[in-house]
Every structure is written in C-alpha cells, then in structure tokens.
C-alpha positions in Angstrom: 60.9 -23.0 48.0 61.5 -19.4 46.4 61.1 -21.5 42.9 58.0 -23.1 43.9 56.4 -19.7 44.9 57.4 -18.6 41.5 55.7 -21.4 39.8 52.3 -21.5 41.8 52.1 -17.7 41.2 52.2 -18.5 37.3 49.8 -20.6 37.5 47.3 -18.1 39.7 48.0 -15.4 37.5 47.6 -17.5 34.1 50.9 -16.5 32.8 52.4 -19.8 32.6 51.9 -22.8 30.3 48.4 -23.7 31.6 47.3 -20.1 30.4 47.9 -21.2 26.8 45.4 -24.4 26.9 42.6 -23.6 24.1 40.0 -21.9 25.9 36.0 -22.8 24.8 34.7 -20.0 22.1 31.6 -18.4 23.3 28.5 -18.4 20.7 28.3 -15.3 18.7 25.0 -13.9 18.6 24.1 -12.0 15.1 22.7 -8.5 16.4 22.4 -5.5 13.7 24.0 -6.5 10.7 24.4 -5.5 7.1 23.1 -8.5 5.3 20.1 -9.7 7.7 18.1 -11.5 5.4 18.7 -15.5 4.9 17.9 -17.1 1.3 14.3 -16.7 0.8 13.4 -19.4 -1.8 10.8 -21.7 -0.4 10.0 -19.6 2.9 6.4 -18.8 3.7 4.8 -16.4 6.4 4.3 -19.1 8.5 8.1 -20.5 8.1 9.9 -21.0 11.5 12.5 -19.0 10.2 10.4 -16.1 9.5 8.2 -16.6 12.5 11.2 -16.3 15.0 13.8 -14.2 13.4 11.1 -11.9 11.0 7.9 -11.0 12.5 7.0 -8.7 9.5 8.7 -10.5 6.9 10.7 -7.7 6.0 13.1 -9.7 4.3 10.9 -10.9 1.8 11.3 -8.0 -0.8 14.0 -6.6 0.6 16.4 -7.9 -2.5 13.8 -7.4 -5.0 13.2 -3.3 -4.0 17.1 -2.8 -4.4 16.6 -3.7 -8.2 14.0 -1.1 -9.2 15.4 0.7 -11.9 12.6 3.6 -11.4 10.2 4.8 -8.9 7.2 2.8 -9.2 3.5 4.8 -10.0 2.0 2.8 -7.4 3.0 0.3 -4.7 0.1 -2.1 -3.4 0.8 -3.0 0.3 -1.4 -5.8 2.0 -2.0 -9.3 2.9 -2.5 -12.6 0.8 -5.5 -11.2 -1.1 -3.1 -8.2 -2.6 -0.5 -11.0 -3.0 -2.7 -13.1 -5.1 -3.8 -10.3 -7.3 -0.7 -10.4 -9.4 -1.1 -14.2 -10.0 -5.0 -13.8 -10.8 -5.1 -11.0 -12.8 -1.8 -9.7 -13.8 -2.8 -6.9 -16.1 -3.1 -4.2 -13.0 0.5 -4.5 -12.3 2.0 -3.3 -15.7 2.7 -0.1 -16.2 4.5 0.6 -13.0 2.4 -1.0 -10.1 4.1 -2.8 -7.8 2.6 -5.6 -5.5 3.6 -5.9 -1.7 1.5 -8.2 -0.3 2.5 -10.7 1.9 -0.3 -13.6 2.8 -1.3 -14.2 6.6 -0.2 -10.5 7.5 -2.2 -8.2 9.9 -2.1 -4.4 9.9 1.3 -3.9 12.6 3.1 -6.0 10.4 2.4 -4.0 7.5 3.2 -0.6 9.0 6.7 -2.3 10.6 7.8 -2.7 6.8 5.8 0.3 5.4 8.7 2.5 5.1 11.0 0.0 3.1 8.4 -1.6 0.7 6.5 1.6 0.1 8.5 4.9 1.1 11.8 4.1 -0.4 10.6 3.0 -3.4 9.2 6.8 -4.0 6.2 5.9 -5.6 3.3 8.4 -6.4 0.5 6.5 -4.9 0.3 3.6 -2.3 -2.9 1.5 -2.1 -3.3 0.1 1.5 -5.6 -2.7 2.0 -5.6 -4.9 5.2 -7.9 -5.9 8.0 -9.0 -9.6 6.9 -6.3 -11.1 9.3 -6.9 -8.4 12.1 -10.4 -9.8 12.2 -8.9 -13.4 12.3 -6.8 -12.5 15.3 -3.4 -13.8 12.9 -1.2 -12.2 15.3 -3.4 -12.3 18.6 -6.4 -10.4 19.8 -6.9 -7.1 18.6 -8.9 -3.9 18.9 -10.5 -1.8 16.4 -9.2 1.5 17.7 -5.7 -0.5 17.4 -6.6 -1.2 13.5 -7.5 2.1 12.7 -4.7 3.6 14.7 -2.1 1.6 12.2 -4.5 2.7 9.2 -3.5 6.6 10.3 0.0 5.6 10.9 0.2 4.7 7.6 -1.1 7.3 5.8 0.5 10.0 8.0 3.8 8.6 6.7 2.6 8.8 3.3 1.5 11.9 3.4 4.8 13.2 5.1 6.7 11.7 1.9 4.1 13.0 -0.9 2.5 9.8 -1.5 -1.1 9.9 -2.5 -2.9 7.1 -0.7 -5.8 4.6 -1.6 -7.9 2.8 1.2 -8.8 -0.3 0.2 -12.1 -1.7 1.8 -11.6 -4.7 4.0 -12.9 -7.4 1.4 -16.5 -9.1 2.4 -16.2 -12.6 4.3 -18.9 -14.3 6.5 -15.9 -16.3 8.2 -12.5 -17.6 8.2 -11.6 -21.5 7.4 -8.6 -21.1 9.6 -10.5 -19.7 12.2 -14.1 -21.2 12.8 -16.2 -19.6 15.2 -15.6 -16.0 14.0 -18.3 -14.1 12.2 -16.7 -11.2 10.7 -19.3 -9.7 8.3 -21.0 -7.4 10.9 -17.3 -6.1 11.7 -16.1 -5.6 8.3 -19.3 -3.4 7.6 -18.2 -1.0 10.4 -14.3 -0.9 9.5 -15.1 0.0 6.1 -17.3 2.8 7.2 -14.8 3.9 9.3 -12.3 3.4 6.3 -14.5 5.6 3.9 -15.1 8.1 6.5 -11.0 8.6 7.2 -10.6 8.9 3.5 -13.2 11.6 3.2 -11.9 13.7 6.4 -8.6 13.4 5.3 -8.9 13.6 1.4 -7.6 10.5 0.5 -9.2 8.1 -2.0 -11.6 5.1 -1.1 -11.9 1.6 -3.1 -14.9 0.3 -2.3 -14.3 -3.5 -3.2 -17.2 -4.5 -1.0 -19.9 -3.0 -3.6 -19.2 -5.2 -6.1 -18.0 -8.3 -4.1 -20.5 -8.5 -1.5 -23.8 -10.3 -0.9 -26.7 -9.0 0.7 -25.8 -10.8 3.9 -22.2 -9.2 3.9 -20.5 -12.4 2.8 -18.3 -12.7 -0.5 -20.3 -13.9 -3.6 -19.8 -17.4 -4.3 -19.2 -16.7 -7.9 -16.2 -14.6 -6.7 -14.3 -16.8 -4.2 -13.2 -20.5 -3.8 -13.2 -20.3 0.1 -15.3 -17.4 1.0 -12.1 -15.0 1.9 -9.8 -15.3 -1.1 -11.5 -13.5 -4.6 -10.8 -16.0 -7.5 -10.0 -14.5 -10.9 -13.7 -13.6 -11.5 -13.3 -11.4 -7.9 -10.5 -9.7 -9.2 -11.9 -9.1 -12.3 -14.8 -7.5 -10.8 -12.3 -5.3 -8.4 -9.9 -4.2 -11.2 -12.4 -1.4 -12.3 -12.5 -0.1 -8.6 -9.1 -0.2 -8.4 -8.1 1.6 -11.8 -10.8 4.0 -11.1 -8.9 4.8 -7.6 -5.7 5.2 -8.9 -6.7 7.5 -11.4 -8.1 9.7 -8.9 -5.2 9.1 -6.3 -2.4 10.3 -9.4 -4.9 13.4 -9.7 -4.0 14.4 -6.0 -0.1 13.8 -7.4 
C-alpha cells in the first residue's frame, strides 16, 4: 500500500519517469535584439516584411549608415521625390551629399527614422522635403497641424544637434494617380506658405521648388513630370539650382 502511494505521489509531483517526457517548446517571439533587420534586397515600402514589422522602414539605410567614412556635408531626407533624385540627377549627390529618401513615406515615418538617418550621421545640413504622401493619406487621414507638428519636431531635433535645416517646398501636383479624387493643389500652396513663414521665423532655409515646377493652376508642368507627381530628369534639372543655392545658404549658418 505504501509503495502504491509513493508511486502516485511521484506521478502527481512530476518527479518520476512521466516527468521526463518531452514537453512542447513554446514559440519564441523576438523583441528588442541587436540585429533587428532581415536582408533588405528586393524589399519595397509596401512589402509585407516592411509594413508588418518596420513601419518607418528604419532598416532600409541602417547598414549603409554604418559604412560612412566621414560625416556628410548634407543629408536629403524625404519620400520618393527625394529617393528618385539620386538616380535621375546624381551630380547633386557628390561631394558629401547623401540621399535618405524612401518612396511612399509620410512625415511621421521620417520623424521615426530622423535620428538614425540624419542625426547619427552628423551632417552639417539636413534637407527635409515631405508632404506629398501626407496629402494623399498614405498612412491614413491626417490634419494640417499634425503635419506641421512633425516638421517642427524634425527642425527642433536638428537644431539641438547643430544641424542647419533646409525646408523644401512640397512639389506641386493636381492629383495622385494612386488616390483618385483628391485635389491637393490649394492645400499644397497653403502648406508651402506655412513652410516659408516657419523657415523665416526660425532662421531656416526655404527651398522653393514650386517656383520652378508649378504651372499657374498649381499642377506640375507637363515637361517636368511623367505622372503629374514625380519629377523627371528635366524636373530635377530645374530643381537643382534651387537646391544648390539653399545648400550654400545653409552651410553659411554652420
């Protein structure tokens, strides 16, 4: 009787042979890790691996940032209009100017990666041009004050780190092929007016690309674009003198 009770106790406490049976291993969930980025080759801003795990796509330039041999003269951060610039007009990105544009992005996504892709690189100047995709609602509905708050935040972060700021105007467009029904021309004019005024009050540099790209109705001139939103090579050629003048003015502040 005593031996039967002992055997039962062993089963209940798990100290006998039954306790040695293999147990199912719970799945491990990665959280904060030293190397969070999967291989980036072939990914785009709307790839599932990016949309589900890296909303601001901080991984895109993470590796490249570690390979810089010296601080940049300037970092251009923005959306596809910035990202495409280096392919269609590469001369601007010589002599220490670096491109950190990501297609499809809105201003809050830039803010999330601003410290990594700008501040840590220790540039003398940052060129911020964003807003097209905010107006298109790429990351959901937004309000003008939410956009301007993000611009203020990036400008404040740059100033706190002794980085001169260029605010690029939102390029003109009368509509978005991927979001039909939105007519943003008037809003772009208003937001660009705010950007100009804010730059003046804060002592920043304003680069007015609309002055060379826009037609009288607030659309991009047909000669400068293929889809009404993104500049072509001729469009970037028109923008480049504006960018170079803004860089010269910003560098004087440093």
